[in-house]
N, C-alpha and C positions, 0 to 999 in steps of 0.2 A: 603382835607379841611373838608369832611363830618364828620370825626372822632372827630373834635373839636367843632361840632355844637350840639345844643340841639335838642330834638325830635320835638319841636314846630317849630323851624327854618327849619328843614329838611322837615317837612310836608308842611310848607308854600311854600318851593321851589317846591315841587312836585305839589301842587295845581296850581302854576303859570305855570308849564310846561304842565300839562294835565288837564285843568279845566273842559273840557267837557267829559272826559273819565269816565266810570263807576268805582266807588270806592267800594260801599257797596251794597249788595243785601240780603234782608231777606224776603222770601215769595214774595208778590206782591210789596214790597217796594224796590225801587232802588234809590240810591243817587249817583250823579256824584261827582267828587272831589270838584267842586265849591259848590255844595249843601251841601256836608258833612262839608266842611269848614265853610259855613255860619251857619249851625245848631250848630256846635261845638263852634263857636265864640259867638253865642247867650247864650249858657250854660256858657261859660267862663265869659261873661259880668255879668250874674246874680250871679255867684259865687264870682266875684270881689266885687259886691255890698254887699255880705254877709261876706266879709272880707278875702276871700281866696287870698293869694299872694304867693310869693316865699317860697317854702318849707312847705306850709300848707298841712297837711295830711287830705285827704277827703275820708271817707268811701263810698263805692258804693255797693249796694245790688241789683243785677239784675239777672234774668235768662239770659241764652244766647240769645242775641237779638241785633238788630241794635241800639236801644236806649242805650244799655250798651256801645257800641263802641263810640257813640256820646258823652256820658257822660265822658268816659275815655279821649277822645280827649279834651273835654272842660276843664277838670281839668288840663290837661297838658298845654293847651294854656294859662290858667290863672296863670301859674307858680307854681301850687300846685303839690302834689304827690298823686297818687291814692292808695287806699287800698281796694282790692276786698274782699267782704264778700258774701258767698253763702246764700241767703235767705232761702234755704231749710234746712240749718243746724239747729240743736236744739238751742233753745233760749240761753241756758247756754253757748254754744260754741260761739255764736255771742257776747254775753255779755262779755265773757272772752277776745275775740280778740279786741273789741272796747275799753274795759277798759284798757287793757294793752297798746294799741296804743296811747291812749289819743287823738284820733282824735276829733276835735271840731264839726265836721259836718258829717252827713251821708245823702247821696242821694240814694233813692231807686226807683224802679218802683212802680207805684201806686198799682199794683196787689200784690206786696210784702210788702206793708206798714203794713198790719195787722200782718204779721209774725215777722217783725223786731221791730215794735214799743215797744212790751213788753220787748224786750231784751236790750233796750237802757240804758246805764249807765247814771247817773245823769250828767247834763251839756252838753250832746251831742244834738246838734240841728238836726232836721230831716226834710228834704224836699223831696217831690217826684219829679221825673223827669218831670212830667207833669206840676208841679208848675213852674219849672225853664224855661219851654219852652212855657208857655201859651202866648197868644197874648199880646204884650206889655211888656212882661217880658224880660229884658236884651236887650240892644242895641248892636248889633254886632259891630257897628261903634265905640263903646266906648273902644273896645279892639283891634282896628286896630293896627297891628304890634305886638299883643299878647305879654303880659309880659313874657310868657314862651319862646318866641323866643330869648330873650336876656340872658337866663340863661347860666352859664358856664357848661361845660360838666360833672363836678363833682357834679352838683346839684342832689337832690333826685328826682327820677322818680316815684318809687312806693315802697310799702311795701307788701310783701306776707308772710303769716304765715306758718311755717312748724312745724312738731312735735318736741317737746323739750325734751332733756335728763333729765331735772330736773322734768319732769312730767307736765310742763307748755309749751304751744306753744311759739315759738319764731318768732318775726317779722324780716324778712330779708330786709335790706335797700339797694335797687338797684339804682344806679346812671344812668344818661342819657348816659354816655359814654359806660356803660355796654351793654345797648340795642343797641346803634349804632354799636358797635363792632360785635354784633350778626347778624345784617341784612344789613350792608353796607360794600362794598369792601371786601367781604368774599372769602374764598378759598374752602369752602365745598359745596356751592350752588350758582348758578348764578341767583340771583334775577333779574327779568326783568319785564317790563310792560305786557308781554304776558302771565304771569302766572295767574292761577286762584286758590286761596286758599279756603279751606273749614275750617271754625272754628270748630274744634273738642274739643279743650282744654277748660276746665272750666276756668272762668275768674280768679279764685283764684289759678289756676294751672299754673306754669310759662311757659308751652308750648304755652299758648295763646300769650305770648310776641313775640315769633317767628311768629305766624300766623298773628296777628293784625299788628304789626309794620313792619314785613317783607313784607306784602302786601302794606300797606298805605304809606310807605316811598320809595316805588319803582314803583309806578304807576300801580300796579296789582289790581285785583279784589278780594275782600273778601266776600265770601258767608257765611251766618249764617243760621244754622238749629237748630231746637229745640232738646232737650235731647232725646225725644222718637224716633226721626228719627235716631239718632246716634246708638241706641242700637238694632234697628230692621234691620237686614241686608238687607231685601228686600227694605225697605224705604230708607236706606242709599244709596243703589245701584242706586235707582231711582234719589235721590238728586244729586249724583255725576254726573250722565249722564245729568241731566237737567242743572246743573251748568257748565258742561264742565270742571270739576276740573282737574287740571294738577299736583298739589302738595298737598299731604295729610300727616298730622301727626297723628299717633295713638300710644296709650300706648301698650306695649307688650301684656298684657292680652287681650285687646280688639282686637288687630291684630290677635291673635291666634284664638279667637272665630270666627272672620269674615272669616279667611282662612278655618276653619273647615266647615263653612256654605256654602261658595260660593267663589271660587277663581276668578271667572269671575267678581266679584265686582270691582277688581282692574284694569280692562281693561280701557284704555284711559288715565290713569295716566302716567305722565312722571317721577315723583319723589315721592317715598314713604319714609317717615322718621318714624322710630320706636324707642321707648325708654321708659324710666321710670322703666324698669326692664330688667332682662336678656332676650336676644333675643333667641327664640326657633329656633334651626337649622332646624328641620323638617318643620316648618311652612314657614320659609323664603325660604327654598329650593323649596317647592311646588309652591310658588308664582313666583319665578324667572323662574322655569321651565314652568309655564303657560304663563308668560309674559316676554319673553327674553329681550325685549327692556326697561323694567322698571328698573330705577335706585333706589336701595334700600340702605338707609343709616341707620346704627346702631348709634344712638345718645345717648351720655352719658353726664350727668352734673347735679350737685346739684344746687338748687336755689341760693346758696351763690356765684355762679360764673355765674349767668345770663344764665340760661336755658341749653345751650350746652357748654361743655368744650372740648369734643373730638367727632369726628365722624369717621365712617368707612364705605366706600363704599363696599358693599358685592359683591365680584367679582367672586365668584365660590361657588359651594356647600360646606357646612361645615357639618361634623358629630360630631364635638365637639363645644365648645363655640366659638361664633363669636367674634372677637376682638372688642374693643371699639374705636380703632383707634388712631389718632394723635390729638394734640391740634389744635383748629381752630385759624385763624388769630387773633393776639392780645392776645393770651393766652399762658401761660407757665405752664409746668407740671414737677414736681419732684417726683421720686419714692425713698423713704427713708426708712432706717431700724429704729428700735426703738430708736437708738441713734442719729437719724436725719442725718445719713450718706447715701450717694447715694449707691444703690445696683447695682450689676453687671447685665448686660443684661440677661434676663431669670429668674432672682431671684425675689421673691415676696416681695413687700414692701408697705408702705402706700402712697397713692397719695396725694401730696400737689399741689394746683393749684393757679395760680395768673395771673396777667395781667390786661388788661382794663376791663374785665368782673367781677373782684372781687368786691363783695358787700362791702358797708361801714362797715357793722357789724350788730349786733342784736339791734333792737330798745329798748332803755331804759334798756339794759342788758349788762353792761360793763364786768361783770364777765364771762358770756358765750362768749362774743366777744373775750376777752383775751385768753380764753381757745382754741378757734377754729381758730382765725385769728392770725397768728404768723409772726414774722419777722425773716427772714433767710438771712444772708449776705446783710442786708440793704433793702431787698424787702419783701413786705407783701404777705403772702400766706394763703389760706384756707386749713385747715387740714380736709380732706374729711372723714376720717375713713374708706375709701374703700381700699381694698387690690388689687393691680394690679402688673403686670410684664410688662416689655418692651422688645421687641425683639431687634436684632441688628440694625434694621431700625427705632427704636423708636415707633413701633406700640404697643399700650397698650392692655392688656387683663385683664379682671375683674376676681377676685378670691374671692369675698365675702366682708364682713364688719368686722371691728375690734370691733364694739360696738353692741348695742342691737337694732339698727334700722333695719327695714325690709320694703320691698315694698309690699303693699297689694293692688291688683287691680290697680297698677300703682302709688299709693300714698305712700309717705314716712311716715311711722308710727313709733313713738318711743314707744316701748312696755311699758316702764315705765310710759308714760303718760296715757295709758289705765288703768294701775294699780292705778295710782294716782287719776284719776277720780273715779274709783271704790271705793277707800278708803274714798272718800268724801261722799259717799252715806250713808243714814241713815241705821243703823243696820249692817254695815260692819266693822268688827274688824281687819281683816287682809286679804290680797289678794296677788295674784301672777298671772302673765300672761305669757304664753309661745306661741311659734310659732309652728304650725304643718303643715303637708302637703308637697307636692313636690315643687321644686323650682318655677315651673310655676303655682302653685295653692296654695300659702301659706294662712294659716288661723290662726286666733287667738283663744286661748282657755284660759279661766280665771278660777281661783280657789278663793274661798272666805270663810272666817270664819265668820258666821253670828250670830247675837244675836237671842235670842228666839223670835219667832213671825215673823221672816223674812225668806223667802224661796228663792231658786235660781231663779225660774221663775219670781217672782216679782222684784227681784233685777236686773235681766237682762233687764226686761222691762224698769225700771227706767234708767238704763245705756244707753239704746237706745234712750232715750229722751234727753240725754246730749251729745252724741257723734255722729259724722257722721257715716253713715252705714259702710264705709270701715274700721272704727276704732273699731267697735263693735265685741266682740268675738262671735264665732259661738256657743259656749256652755259656760255655767257657772256652775261649779261643787261646791257644798257646802261641806265643810270638817269641822270636829270638831277642827282640827288644821293643820297647814302646816307642812309637814315633813322637818326636818332640818338635815344637815350633820354635821360632826364633827367640821367644821369651823363656824357653826351657820348660814349657808346659806341654802336657800331652796334646798332640794334634789329633783331635777326635775325627776330623775329616779323613784322615789317612788310616784309621783303624779298619781292618777288613771286616766284611760281613761274614757270619758263619757260613760254612760250606753247606750246600743243600744235602740232605741225606742221600746215600747211595741209591741209584736207580730212579731218582726223581729228576724232573727237568728243573732248571734254574727258575726261580720265581720271576715272573714278569718277562719271559723270553719274548724277544721281538721278532716280527716277521721281516723278510727282506725289504718290503716297502717301508716298514717302520724304521728299519736300519737307515735307509736312505734319508728319510725325513728327519730322523734324530740327528744326522750329520748336519742338515740344514739348520735345525734348531740350534745346535751347538755353535754354528758359525755366527748367528745373529745375537745369541745370548752370551757368547764367550764362556761356554761351559764345556766340560768333557762329555762327549757323546755317551760314554759308558755310564754316566750317572742318570741318563734319561730313560725311563721305563715306559711301557705302553700306557700306563695310567697317569703319567706325569702331565701336569697342567701347564701349558705354555705361559700363561699369565702369572701363575703362582711361582714360576721359575724366574720371573723378572720381565716377562714380555710386556711391551707397551704398544700403543698404536703405531709408533714409529718403527719398532722392530717387527711388528706384524706386517707393515708395508714392505719392509725389506724381505721378510720371509716369503710373502706372496710373490715377489719378483724372483727370488731364488727357486721357488717351486716351479714357476712358469719356465724359467731357463733350464732347469734340470730335468723336469718331468714332461714339459710340454702341456701341462694342465693349467687351466685358468681358475684357480681357487679365489673366490671373492672375499672381501672383508666380512660380509655377513656370514658366509659359510665358515670362515676361520674362527670368528668369535663364537659361533654356535658349537663348533667342534671342540675346541679347547685342548683336549687330551691328544697325545700322540696317536693312539689307536683310532680315535674317531676322526682325527685330521687326515690320517692315511686313507681311511675309508672315503672321506669327503673328497680327497684329491683324486682318488681312483674314479669317483663318480662325476667329477667335474668335466666340463667341456674342454675342447682343445684350445690352447692359448693362442690367440691371434696376435702374436707379438713378433714384429720384425726387429732385428738388431738395429740399434742406432748406428749412424756413421761413426767411424773411429775418430774422425776429425771434422771440423767445421768446413762447410763449403766456402769457396772463395767469395769475397764480397762482404758487405756490411753485416755486422752481427748485432741484431736488435737486443734491447733489454729483455731479459726474462721477465715475465709478468710480476714475479715477486720482487724485482728490483726497482720497478717504476716508482712505487711509493717511497722507497728509501732514498732514491735520488732526489725526489721532490722535497722530502724532509731535510736532506742535507743542504739543498739550495736555500731553504728557509732559514736554517741555523747551522752554518758550516762549522761553528766552534763547538757544537754539542758533542758530548761523549756518549749520548744515549744509545748509539748503535755501534759502539766499539764492543768487541767480544774479547776481553782479556782472560787469560788462563795462566795459572801457576802450576808448574810441574816440579814436584820434589823428586829428584833423580838420585837413586842410590849408586854408589861407585864413582869412579873418576870420569870426568868429561873433558876432553881436549877441545879447546875453542876452535882450532883449525878444522878438525874433523866435523865438529858440529856445524860450522859455517858451510862446509861442503855438503853435508846432509840437507841443510836448509835450501841450498841452491838446487840440489837434485829434486827436492820436493816441488819447488817452483817450476822446474822443467817438466815434471810429471803432470802437474795440475795447472791448466791455463788460467783458472780463476785467480791464482796467486800472482799472475803477471798482467792482470787486467787493470786498465784505467778507463775513464769515461769522457766522452766528448759530445758536444751538441753540434749537429750539422744543420745549417740553415737551409730552408727551401723558400723560394720566393712566394709570398702570399700565404704561407702556412706557418704553424708553430715549429720551432726547431725540433729536429728528431735527435734523441739521445741514443748514442751507440756505444757498444763495448769495443774498446781497442785492446787487442791482445798483443802484447809485446813479445818479440822473439826471445828476449832475455831481459830479466830484471834482477838487479842486485838486491838481495834480501838483507836489510840491515841487521847486524848482530852486534850489540854493545856488550862489552865484557867489563864488569865492575872490578877494579883493583882490589886485592886482598886487604888493603889498608882502608878501604872506604865501603865496607859491607853495610848496606842499608837494611832497616827493618822492612817487613812486608809492606806496611803502609807507605813508607818512604819510597820503596821501589815502585809501587803502583802509581803514586802521585807523580813520580819522575818519568815513568815509562808510558803511561796511558795518556795519549795526546790526540787532538783532532787529526783526522786524515784529510788530505786534499784529494777528492775522488778524481779530479781531472789530471793530476800529476802522478799519483802512485809513488812507490808501491803501497799497497793496502795491507801489508803484512810486515811485522817487525818482531824482533826477539831481543831479550836481555838476559844475560847469564850472570848470576850472582854466585861466586864460588863458596864452597863450604870449607870447614876446617880441614887442613891437611890435604886439600884437593879432593875431598869426598863429599857426597851428599849435597849436591848443588841445587840451587833454585833456578829454574829456567822459566822466564815469563814470555808468553806469546800474546800478541795483540793483532787482531784482524778486524777489518770492517765487515759489518753484517751483510753488506751488499754483495760480497763474494764468498760468504761463509755462513754455516749454520751448525747446529749441534751435531748432526751426523758427520759433518765435515771435521769437527774436532776429533771425533773418534778415529776417523780415517787418518787424519794428519798425524796424530800422536803415535799411532801404531806404525805407520810407515816411516816416520822420522827416525825411530830407533832401529828399524830394520836397516835403513840406509846408513845410519851411523856405524852399525856393525858390519857393513859391507855386504849386506843381503839386499838384493833387488826384488821388491815385491812384484807380483804380476801387474802388468799395465792396466790402468782403468779401461773399461770397455769403450768409453767415449770421452769427450771433453765437455766442459761446461758450455762453451760457445756452440758446439754442435747440438747440445740439449736445448739451448735457447732457440736456435733455428728450427729444430724439430717441434718445439712447443708452439712456435708461431705458425708453422704449417698446419699442425693439428687444429689450432683455433680457426684458421682460415677455412679449413675443410669442414667446420662445424662439429668436430669430434667432442667438444665440450658443451654442446647445446643442451643436453639433458641435465648437466650439472648447473648450467645457468638457469634453466627453467625451475629446477628444485629450489635454488636460493631465492630467485625472484618471488616464487610462490610463498616461501617461508617468510619473506619480508614485504608482502603486499602492504601490510600496515606496519609502520615502524614505531615501536614503543618509545615513550619519552625517556630522556636520560634518567639514570638512577640517582635518586635523591639521598645522598649521604651528607650528614652534617660535616662541614669542614671547620678546622680550627682557624684557618685564615681565609680571607675572601679569595674567590677564584680569579686568577689573573685573566685579563682579556685575551692574552695569547698563552696557550698551554706551555707550562714550564716542564723541562725534562730533568730538573734536579730532584734527587731522591736519596733515600737511605733504606736500611733493611733491618728487620728484627727477626730473630731466629728461635726455634724451639726444637729440641731433640725429643722425640716422642717414644723412643724405645723399641726394642725388638718385639715385645709382646704386642704392641699396637701394629707393628708391621705385619706380624703373622695374622692378627685379627682382621686387618684390612684384606689380606689375601683370602682368608677363610670366608669373610663376608662377600667378597667378589664372587668366589666360587659358588656360594649358596644362592646368590641372586643371578648367576649367569651373566655377570658383567665383568669389567676389569677394575683393577685398583684405581685407575683414572676416574671412573665414574663414582666410586665410593668416596674418594677424596673431594671430587668436584661437588658432590651433593652436600658435604659438610660445609663447604664454602658458600654454596648457593643458599643453604638454609639460614646461615647467619645474615646474609645480605637481605633475604626475604623478610626475616623477622625484624630486622632493624629498620627497614624502610616500609614494611607493609606491602611491598610490591609483589604482585602475583604474576608478573610477566618479566622475566629476567633475561638479559642477554649478556653472556660472558664470553670473552674472546679466548680461544684455545688454539694451540699450534697443531698443524698437521704436517707430516713429513714432506708432502708434495712430490715425493719420488715415486711416480706412478708407473715408471717403466723399470723392468728388472736390471737394465744396464746402468741405472743411476745410483745404485746403493754404495758404490765405491768411488764416486766422483765428488771432489771438493767443489762446493759452490753454494749459492743461495737458492734453495728449493723450498724451504719451509713456508707454508702458507698459513693464513689465519682463518679459522672457522668461527663465526659468531654463533655459538650454541644458544638456542632459545628454549628456555624452560618455563612452561606455564604451570601455575600452581592453583588448585582450587582450595576453597575454605577447609575442606576435610581431607586434603591430600596428605598421606602419611609419608614418612621418610622412606619406607620401603617402596611405596608407589613412585615416589620421585626418583628413586634409584633405578627402577625399571625404565622410567621415562628418559632419564639421562642416558642410560645405556643405549636405548633406541636412537636418541638424537645423535649420540656420538658415532654409532655405527653408520647411520645415514650420512653424517658429515664426512666420514672417511670414504664412503663410496661415491661422494660427489665433490671431491676436492680439486677438480680440474678447473673450476671457474675462479679466477683471481679475486681475492677479497677487495683489492683496490678498485676493480671495476664494479663490483657489487655496491660498495660504499658510494661510489660516484653516481651510480644509477638511482639508488633508493634514498640517498641523502644529498640531493643536488645543491642545497644551500648549507654550507659547512659553518659550524660554530667553531671559531679558532681557539676557543678556550677548552675544547674537548676533542676526544677522538670521535671518529664516526662510528655509529651503531653501539658502541660499548665503551665504558671507562674503566672496567675491571677485567683482569686477565688471569688465567689459570693455566699452569703447565705441570705435568708430571715428568720429571727428568729421568732418563735411563741410567741405571747404575753403572753401565760400562764406561761412562765418562770419567770415572773417578779412580779406578785402580787398574793398571796394566802391568803385566810382567813380560819383558822382552829381553831375550838374550842374557838371562841371569840378573837383570836389573828389575827393581821394583820402582814403578813410576806412579806416583799419586798425583792426581789432577784435581785442583780446586779452582773455583771461579771467583776471583776477587771482585768485590763490589766497587764499581767505579764512581759511586755517588750520583747515580742517575735513576730515573724511573720513567718508563715510556707511557705509563697509564696512571690513573689516580691510585689504583691498587693493583699489585701483581703478585699473586700467590704462587710460589714455586715449591713443589713437593718432591721429595726424593725418597724412593724406596730402596734403601741401601741394605746390605746384608746385616749390618749391626743395628738397624732400626730405621724407622721413618723420621725424616727431618723436614721441618716446615720453615720456609723463609718468606716473609711478607715484605715485599718492596713497596714503598709508599712515596708519594709525591710530597716532598718537604715544603713545597709551595702551598700545600693544602692542609697537611696534617702534622701533628706533633708526634714524637716518639711514644708518648703515653697513650695516645689514641691508637696507634698501630699495635702496641703491646696488648691493649685491651681487646682489640678486634681479633688478634691471633689467639688469645686465650679463649675467646668465644668459638673460634673455629675448632680448636682442640676439643672443647666441650661438646660441640655439635657432632664432631667425628665420633666421640664415644657414644652419643645417642644413636647415630646411624649404625654403629657396630653392635650395640647391645639392646637397643629399644626401637627397632624399625617401625613399630606400630604407632610411635609418637607422631602427632600431627606436625607438619612442617611449620605451620604458623602458630605453634605453641608459644605462649608469652615468654619473654626473657626478662631478667631483672634490669631495671633502669640503670644506665651507666652512673658511675660514682661522680663523674665530673660533668659540668655543662659548659658549652662553649659560647662565646659571644658572636659566633658566626651567624649569618643570616638565618632566620627561623624557617625559611622556605625549605631547607634541607633537613635531613633526619640524623639523629645522633648515633654514634657508636663509641 
């Protein structure tokens, strides 16, 4: 019955049940329920005389006080709706809110009258609380039965203003039933008369709805303290003890500060509710450890859904984000993709929420209401703009926002509103505002283009007179103009940081050793060294195992120090890496010969297997490496042809073919034949025959003849008016790898521009001879011993259910499915890697391994992964086939958690990097002497994290975007390629079409995404946790397992 009643009716019921019980305490002032009712009815009677009735909006401007609660109750009893206004806000803000609301009446505390009177719009009547409650003012008997008691549950209860996306604040209209659903018959908190609440929320902040109505509609006691008490921990602690507080609400930033100051402050509480921003795991873990009996709730909810939408009882320590929980009683929640379709468990989507708490909309703003309050399947929902995921049990986790709103000190702020007010100031011609700082300490920073005679300090002072403190930027930087990108939008990357105060050193000043190392980082990461600070994390900036190998080589060449993979991975930051480099031993690295010695050039170990595969199937495209370059500006075919020839002259691998030399009584020996000159074919498509991308790839990507060469070709597809060409390159893997692609593309456009890059330190043929000598001298014996020990016992092949019978001879035909996982996940991957002291590679690998383990039940997994193979510093600018394959072996126990597997994967990866000298082809031959031609040796699944510098280059005023067209092949049963790009993580699952359908591959990739979200947000989850059965079943042999 309570859900269909108004707030006034429910309050009246409570007064009749407990008239003599204490209801409200403020300092020395104490009111029983009867006394509070009498005082509120007196206010209601006076308001009725002033014309307040059903639905009348009444502004109220009070500091936190008992009088404010009485006034709020009085407005409600009179049938009106209250509009809280903070009298401490700037006059412009008060005027904007009152003007937009069109409230006919404002009631204020007498002490606040001087502040609010100048801000009143024309036509707004103003009365002080003292006038309404003076002797003889208002006859409580005149409102016996209170008009508000007879209101329907959909009547307007209050309006609260939030920051608006148009640059203007928006008034959220909340109905009685929304408040009732929050505090009556709930499932997240047991409201009872024994509770003692402390009012911490500002009246204009919707947390006060929970505190005031939660206490007064349930017979509890509400204690009020002033603002100064709340922000001084010692005084708040004393107030909590004096009041005997049992339930306390705090914003996350205030909670963090109080925990840092004194965890004993929370002693005596039974329930602590925290929200308004992301909950800090470290802080909540400390409080729970100090007070094991304390119930801590993580509370989430926009004002548009009446304070709380979801809650989560923190039941254990968390080292990643604490979930926001499930919807409270009377609330519905949907997680939808951009097309408004439900997402699968574990996947991230936008949260839509509805139910009894849903607000009516935005006051006098039908356009904004229509944008945010939508109808789906006949039901109204609020589109929160928050990104969340739901686990299999429906527990939600928060992943950021889709728009420009942020939480500053617990308050929701629309960044555009700050810019909008700034633009309204005299002398401001243009402005932009950004958010800086860590997630638990966000700050605003504004930029402005000012007229002559106006300066940044004066403009910032004026802005502070117009906005609340939490909405004011920390700094205002004056600029002659705002930098714009090619799309005409503000280029935030080019906005300068505020200057350090006079007399202070710049933040993050580097030492000379750090300067030198920052230059090396910049070289391998393709960054500006000025953007790298002492605390920058190499892997968070895009470093991978491949770039780490290149960095180790450059450190050895530049400093003469031998920093190992293990030391580099452990150091991570610029400062610690500089210290580790200084402490490292002397690098025993002799320069490689500039050219190959006369005589035969043996195959590099990484080439042997590729040559054997080509002999088996010379028509296969599986080891072609095609690349598409979208090139801005004009390209002249003649100059391009010359640049391609110069590339081949610089890099002997591009002039190489292969031949078998027979020896009597032995197997033929395959050798590299390096030609003095090779004509690199460049086909130019006529303007009249421009093909699509698919047509170009089909026409261009063809089998290579390794014995004839050349093994490198190009195709130029002209753009409109001779601009924006497509340049396709195709190289055979036997002379080329991913690092080679980066080198080749960079040098190609140097040479086209007439700039000659520094010569590579050595040649590929010389590297092959050096590697053969190293092997003959036993330099790789430790690596061989490591891998032989790792595979003393070889696990059986991975049992995945196939849609088609496995061919007797492995097919290399394949296709690919793709997912864009977004920038939020990319950042979450980097954050997770930093927390666990691993790389993004390990985080993404574990998501893949988790799915494979769950689907097969296998506790011993082998996944193939690439290693750069460039173990000498002279090799990082040489084109050739160096990349080697490492069979990473991950063992999983019944109770292994995702976090534990992540640590294990990191260890395996680092060890593999340190032992990459032993060729995989030899290991496979030694430990798997009898090959199954239907499978690869040792593993059938592969994983790689590609480096972002493959994809965008800027050379000589040109923008070159590189993509890798899929040639319709797959070298393994499954091959997961992940890309950590600036705009977000991308996942591509290549699959053998001889074994799997596209539906199966899609399903598996969805599960990998879900597992990744578990790794990021629930690392305590067991790896072998059950997964839902697949929707489809295959007719493939039952000996394999489905996915």
